C-alpha positions in Angstrom: 21.4 20.6 -6.6 18.6 19.2 -8.6 16.7 15.9 -8.5 18.1 14.5 -11.7 20.1 11.9 -9.8 16.8 10.4 -8.6 15.6 9.3 -12.0 12.1 10.6 -11.6 9.9 8.9 -14.2 6.2 9.1 -14.6 5.6 5.7 -12.9 7.9 6.7 -10.0 6.0 10.0 -9.5 2.7 8.1 -9.8 3.8 5.7 -7.1 4.7 8.4 -4.6 1.5 10.4 -5.4 -0.5 7.2 -4.6 1.3 6.7 -1.4 0.7 10.4 -0.3 -3.0 10.1 -1.4 -3.5 6.9 0.6 -2.0 8.4 3.8 -4.0 11.6 3.2 -7.2 9.6 2.7 -6.5 7.5 5.8 -5.9 10.7 7.8 -9.2 12.2 6.5 -11.2 9.1 7.4 -9.6 9.0 10.9 -10.6 12.7 11.3 -14.1 12.2 9.9 -14.9 8.8 11.6 -12.4 7.9 14.3 -11.3 4.2 14.2 -12.1 3.5 17.8 -11.4 0.0 18.9 -8.8 -2.1 17.1 -10.2 -5.0 15.1 -9.0 -8.6 15.6 -8.6 -10.3 12.3 -7.7 -13.7 10.9 -4.1 -13.5 12.1 -5.4 -12.8 15.6 -3.6 -9.4 15.6 -5.4 -6.3 16.9 -5.1 -3.8 14.0 -6.3 -0.4 13.2 -6.9 1.2 9.8 -3.4 2.6 9.9 -1.9 -0.8 10.7 -3.7 -2.4 7.8 -2.5 0.4 5.5 1.1 -0.2 6.5 0.7 -4.0 6.1 -0.7 -3.4 2.6 1.9 -1.0 1.5 4.7 -3.3 2.8 3.2 -6.4 1.3 2.6 -4.7 -2.0 6.3 -3.7 -2.1 7.4 -7.3 -1.7 4.9 -8.5 -4.3 6.3 -6.0 -6.8 9.9 -7.0 -5.9 9.1 -10.7 -6.3 7.3 -10.0 -9.6 10.3 -8.0 -10.9 12.7 -10.8 -9.9 10.6 -13.7 -11.4 8.8 -12.1 -14.3 10.4 -8.7 -15.1 8.4 -5.9 -16.6 5.6 -4.9 -17.2 4.3 -4.8 -13.7 0.5 -4.9 -14.4 0.2 -8.4 -12.9 1.9 -7.3 -9.8 -0.5 -4.3 -9.5 -3.5 -6.5 -9.9 -2.2 -9.0 -7.2 -1.4 -6.0 -4.9 -4.9 -4.6 -5.3 -6.4 -8.0 -4.4 -3.9 -8.4 -1.5 -4.8 -4.9 -0.1 -8.5 -5.7 -0.3 -8.0 -8.9 1.6 -5.9 -7.1 4.3 -8.5 -4.5 4.9 -11.3 -7.1 4.8 -9.9 -9.9 7.0 -6.7 -8.9 8.7 
């Protein structure tokens, strides 16, 4: 049984590689410099680095889905918005 039914394309592979790298980087940072106390952000939620990574990934998925629904392809605009969104989440949430 092969993986041909999954329609692996270069962008799909890049997406999953980026997710694995982000989680690996977060694990390394936690090992190297433990997060310690959760941080209270603008939403008055106590979040750790892992929480903010999860919020960023989930929000970026919705940004991309919204972009596809409203604008179609290419997705470079959604990527730029997602990077700004992720920065804002890690900075202020």
